[in-house]
C-alpha positions, 0 to 999 in steps of 0.5 A: 500500500502506498502512503501519501506524504502529509501536506505541510502548511505554508507557514512550515515550508519557507520555500513554498511561502516564498514561491507563492509570494512571487506568483502574481494574483490570478495567474495560472501556474505554468504546467510542463507539457508532460505533467498534465498526463496528456501524451502524444499517444493520448492525442492520437485517435479518431479525434486527434489523428492516426493511431488506431488500426483498422480493426480497432476503428471497426470495433469502435464503430460497431460499439458506437453503432450498438450504443446508438441502436440502444439509445434509439430503442429506448427513445421509441419505448419512451415515446410509446409510453408517453403516447399511451399515457397521453391517451389514458389521460384524455380518456380519463378527462372524457370519462370525468366530463361524462360522469359529471354531466350524468350526475347533473342530469340525475340531480335535475330530474 
């Protein structure tokens, strides 16, 4: 198990405190290109250029196609549920009006 090194406060580390005083307020710290974890290999791919084999591209395209198919199926299911719910509510409104009218007629007779 790897243990993290405890952080020191600015008061206990004079070098760190001096470095913070030199930094301009609102300025972003300069990060070396390799320090942010983005390497050349990370930048290559379908959005960044060559790097994937044809087989990998086909696999990725198939995975995306499957995802799209699943999303479209879910959309169709939700549309059907919505349509059925709207029809059920319309039937409820009509039934309520009819029952209310019948109750009014019975009350006047």
